[in-house]
LUMFI-890978 format. One line per field, with one value per residue (C-alpha): residue in one letter; residue number from 1; x, y, z. Coordinates in steps of 0.25 Angstrom, whole numbers, plus 5000, padded with zeros to 4 digits. Layout:
// residues N
rest: (A;...)
nr: (NUM;...)
u: (X;...)
v: (Y;...)
w: (Z;...)
END
This chain:
// residues 321
rest: (X;X;X;X;X;X;X;X;X;X;X;X;X;X;X;X;X;X;X;X;X;X;X;X;X;X;X;X;X;X;X;X;X;X;X;X;X;X;X;X;X;X;X;X;X;X;X;X;X;X;X;X;X;X;X;X;X;X;X;X;X;X;X;X;X;X;X;X;X;X;X;X;X;X;X;X;X;X;X;X;X;X;X;X;X;X;X;X;X;X;X;X;X;X;X;X;X;X;X;X;X;X;X;X;X;X;X;X;X;X;X;X;X;X;X;X;X;X;X;X;X;X;X;X;X;X;X;X;X;X;X;X;X;X;X;X;X;X;X;X;X;X;X;X;X;X;X;X;X;X;X;X;X;X;X;X;X;X;X;X;X;X;X;X;X;X;X;X;X;X;X;X;X;X;X;X;X;X;X;X;X;X;X;X;X;X;X;X;X;X;X;X;X;X;X;X;X;X;X;X;X;X;X;X;X;X;X;X;X;X;X;X;X;X;X;X;X;X;X;X;X;X;X;X;X;X;X;X;X;X;X;X;X;X;X;X;X;X;X;X;X;X;X;X;X;X;X;X;X;X;X;X;X;X;X;X;X;X;X;X;X;X;X;X;X;X;X;X;X;X;X;X;X;X;X;X;X;X;X;X;X;X;X;X;X;X;X;X;X;X;X;X;X;X;X;X;X;X;X;X;X;X;X;X;X;X;X;X;X;X;X;X;X;X;X;X;X;X;X;X;X)
nr: (1;2;3;4;5;6;7;8;9;10;11;12;13;14;15;16;17;18;19;20;21;22;23;24;25;26;27;28;29;30;31;32;33;34;35;36;37;38;39;40;41;42;43;44;45;46;47;48;49;50;51;52;53;54;55;56;57;58;59;60;61;62;63;64;65;66;67;68;69;70;71;72;73;74;75;76;77;78;79;80;81;82;83;84;85;86;87;88;89;90;91;92;93;94;95;96;97;98;99;100;101;102;103;104;105;106;107;108;109;110;111;112;113;114;115;116;117;118;119;120;121;122;123;124;125;126;127;128;129;130;131;132;133;134;135;136;137;138;139;140;141;142;143;144;145;146;147;148;149;150;151;152;153;154;155;156;157;158;159;160;161;162;163;164;165;166;167;168;169;170;171;172;173;174;175;176;177;178;179;180;181;182;183;184;185;186;187;188;189;190;191;192;193;194;195;196;197;198;199;200;201;202;203;204;205;206;207;208;209;210;211;212;213;214;215;216;217;218;219;220;221;222;223;224;225;226;227;228;229;230;231;232;233;234;235;236;237;238;239;240;241;242;243;244;245;246;247;248;249;250;251;252;253;254;255;256;257;258;259;260;261;262;263;264;265;266;267;268;269;270;271;272;273;274;275;276;277;278;279;280;281;282;283;284;285;286;287;288;289;290;291;292;293;294;295;296;297;298;299;300;301;302;303;304;305;306;307;308;309;310;311;312;313;314;315;316;317;318;319;320;321)
u: (5069;5078;5074;5086;5096;5090;5091;5103;5108;5100;5107;5120;5115;5113;5127;5133;5125;5130;5135;5129;5114;5112;5105;5097;5098;5106;5095;5098;5089;5085;5076;5072;5067;5065;5076;5085;5089;5087;5089;5098;5103;5104;5100;5107;5114;5103;5095;5094;5087;5086;5088;5074;5074;5088;5084;5071;5077;5086;5075;5068;5056;5045;5038;5052;5050;5037;5041;5053;5055;5063;5071;5076;5084;5076;5061;5058;5055;5042;5044;5050;5063;5075;5068;5053;5050;5055;5041;5035;5045;5042;5028;5029;5036;5027;5038;5029;5039;5048;5058;5063;5073;5069;5059;5065;5064;5065;5051;5048;5047;5046;5037;5031;5038;5034;5020;5021;5023;5014;5002;5006;5005;5020;5024;5033;5043;5052;5062;5070;5085;5078;5089;5101;5094;5093;5108;5110;5102;5106;5111;5096;5091;5099;5096;5079;5078;5087;5088;5102;5115;5120;5133;5147;5157;5173;5186;5201;5207;5221;5224;5229;5214;5216;5210;5219;5234;5235;5240;5236;5241;5241;5229;5224;5218;5229;5225;5223;5217;5226;5221;5213;5204;5203;5198;5187;5183;5181;5173;5164;5164;5158;5147;5142;5133;5143;5154;5158;5171;5171;5179;5190;5194;5191;5201;5211;5211;5205;5197;5191;5182;5177;5179;5189;5196;5182;5177;5163;5155;5160;5150;5146;5156;5152;5162;5156;5161;5161;5173;5166;5178;5178;5174;5175;5167;5167;5162;5149;5150;5141;5145;5144;5141;5139;5141;5130;5126;5128;5112;5115;5123;5116;5103;5112;5116;5103;5097;5108;5103;5115;5114;5125;5137;5153;5159;5174;5178;5184;5184;5173;5165;5164;5163;5151;5143;5149;5145;5131;5131;5126;5132;5131;5145;5158;5170;5183;5196;5207;5221;5233;5240;5242;5244;5246;5239;5229;5214;5207;5197;5182;5176;5166;5157;5152;5154;5163;5155;5166;5180;5188;5204;5210;5224;5226;5217;5204;5189;5181;5165;5156;5141;5132;5120)
v: (5016;5007;5009;5000;5008;5022;5019;5014;5027;5034;5023;5029;5043;5040;5035;5048;5054;5044;5052;5064;5064;5059;5056;5055;5044;5044;5044;5045;5049;5053;5055;5048;5056;5052;5040;5047;5052;5067;5070;5063;5065;5062;5066;5079;5080;5080;5091;5094;5087;5073;5065;5066;5081;5084;5074;5082;5096;5094;5092;5106;5102;5097;5088;5081;5076;5074;5063;5058;5046;5048;5037;5037;5027;5030;5033;5049;5054;5059;5068;5081;5081;5092;5092;5089;5076;5070;5065;5080;5084;5072;5074;5087;5086;5076;5065;5052;5041;5039;5026;5023;5013;5011;5017;5025;5017;5032;5030;5044;5039;5023;5021;5036;5042;5030;5030;5047;5048;5035;5042;5055;5047;5044;5030;5024;5014;5010;4997;5000;4995;4994;4988;4995;5010;5002;4999;5014;5020;5007;5018;5025;5013;5007;5020;5019;5004;5000;5014;5015;5019;5011;5005;5003;4999;5002;5000;4997;4985;4978;4966;4960;4964;4977;4990;4997;4997;4995;5007;5019;5033;5042;5047;5045;5033;5022;5020;5006;5008;5014;5028;5024;5016;5027;5036;5026;5025;5040;5039;5028;5039;5049;5041;5038;5046;5044;5037;5031;5026;5022;5033;5024;5024;5040;5042;5033;5037;5050;5049;5060;5049;5059;5058;5066;5058;5058;5070;5069;5069;5066;5056;5060;5056;5048;5043;5031;5035;5034;5045;5058;5064;5061;5074;5078;5088;5080;5067;5064;5055;5045;5043;5031;5031;5016;5007;5008;4997;4998;4999;5012;5018;5015;5023;5036;5037;5034;5044;5053;5050;5042;5034;5027;5026;5021;5014;5015;5009;5005;4992;4992;5002;4993;4979;4985;4987;4973;4968;4972;4970;4981;4987;4988;4987;4986;4991;4987;4992;4981;4984;4978;4985;4976;4978;4968;4972;4982;4981;4971;4972;4970;4958;4957;4945;4950;4945;4954;4960;4967;4972;4982;4986;5000;4999;4988;4990;4981;4988;4976;4978;4972;4971;4966;4960)
w: (4605;4611;4627;4632;4625;4630;4644;4645;4640;4651;4660;4654;4657;4672;4673;4671;4682;4692;4705;4701;4705;4719;4725;4713;4702;4689;4679;4665;4655;4640;4630;4618;4605;4591;4591;4600;4613;4612;4627;4639;4654;4667;4681;4687;4699;4711;4712;4695;4686;4685;4672;4665;4666;4661;4648;4646;4649;4636;4625;4623;4615;4621;4610;4608;4623;4622;4611;4619;4627;4640;4645;4662;4668;4682;4683;4684;4695;4699;4713;4717;4722;4718;4704;4699;4695;4681;4678;4678;4668;4659;4661;4657;4645;4642;4638;4636;4636;4648;4648;4663;4666;4682;4693;4703;4717;4724;4731;4728;4713;4712;4699;4702;4690;4681;4686;4684;4670;4667;4671;4663;4651;4649;4643;4654;4652;4664;4665;4653;4659;4672;4678;4671;4676;4690;4690;4687;4699;4707;4718;4719;4718;4729;4737;4736;4736;4748;4753;4755;4744;4733;4741;4733;4741;4736;4740;4735;4739;4734;4729;4741;4747;4756;4756;4765;4770;4785;4789;4782;4788;4777;4779;4763;4756;4752;4738;4734;4719;4709;4705;4694;4703;4713;4701;4699;4714;4713;4700;4709;4720;4710;4706;4720;4730;4742;4749;4762;4770;4785;4795;4796;4781;4781;4793;4787;4771;4773;4760;4750;4743;4732;4717;4714;4705;4696;4692;4698;4710;4724;4732;4745;4757;4768;4781;4791;4804;4820;4821;4824;4821;4807;4799;4784;4776;4764;4770;4778;4790;4795;4809;4816;4831;4829;4819;4807;4799;4784;4784;4794;4785;4773;4780;4783;4767;4763;4772;4765;4752;4747;4734;4734;4741;4740;4751;4751;4766;4775;4775;4786;4779;4767;4774;4782;4768;4762;4775;4776;4761;4758;4746;4731;4724;4726;4720;4723;4719;4719;4717;4712;4725;4738;4753;4758;4773;4777;4778;4769;4760;4759;4754;4744;4744;4730;4715;4709;4697;4689;4688;4681;4683;4683;4683;4691;4700;4700;4703;4706;4708;4716;4717;4728;4722)
END
């Protein structure tokens, strides 16, 4: 039995659920029996079954379940939430071998699931591809350990370093990137819990900020503004009577249980997070087009990690280590 290969399969399964389970983590799981995978799945949408339950429910033969090994990327829960504890189901089905990628950082679990299983004579191994499993669940870990969402900065800029023209009176977004890069941006939106823009960007561009060019979920949408006249049924307003610090914004988002968020502008809002060094990833689309003048792009003093090309646009990835 190749533990690493089987856990990698669980990670791949968990990736399929990204963006569909918030505020729950996108867990992947499988059952291994008699030399082969007999069941595999991932977490359902919030309020429905966790990955382990989906996997167990596919097998009707309890004798096979007893002899199977359960693999899962994150420690099974041991508390009641929207659903009963997964540990109870594992115990009730008499599954005797469980392999776990990483512990659950949620204070309601945090080793409690492992302790419950061990105290009920279940053989537990954990820490298999731990780094990779934590990376799969980086949004969940950031939320519980840092008490804020996982923050992704995103903008598009011209090759000469501008993110918008000096004047935009059209009442709609001024497109810098090409249609394929915009579709990728919509895919990114579908994977995250929420998206935020500043009030000035909202007033000038009147953005929709959904994932309409990618057939998936829309993120929750937030506007950060002091303007009490701004109102939109599709957005939640974070109203600021005074200048809010990034930590105060994060506290508001944490209280709203937001696990991850894309900050899409404008420049002032992006620079708030950059200057506070409070961000986890940045994704910058650099177009081959020029503006010659306008609003200059934010500046990141971080090392470029990866770059891909999409029909002339350079997609650049940065991580804040």
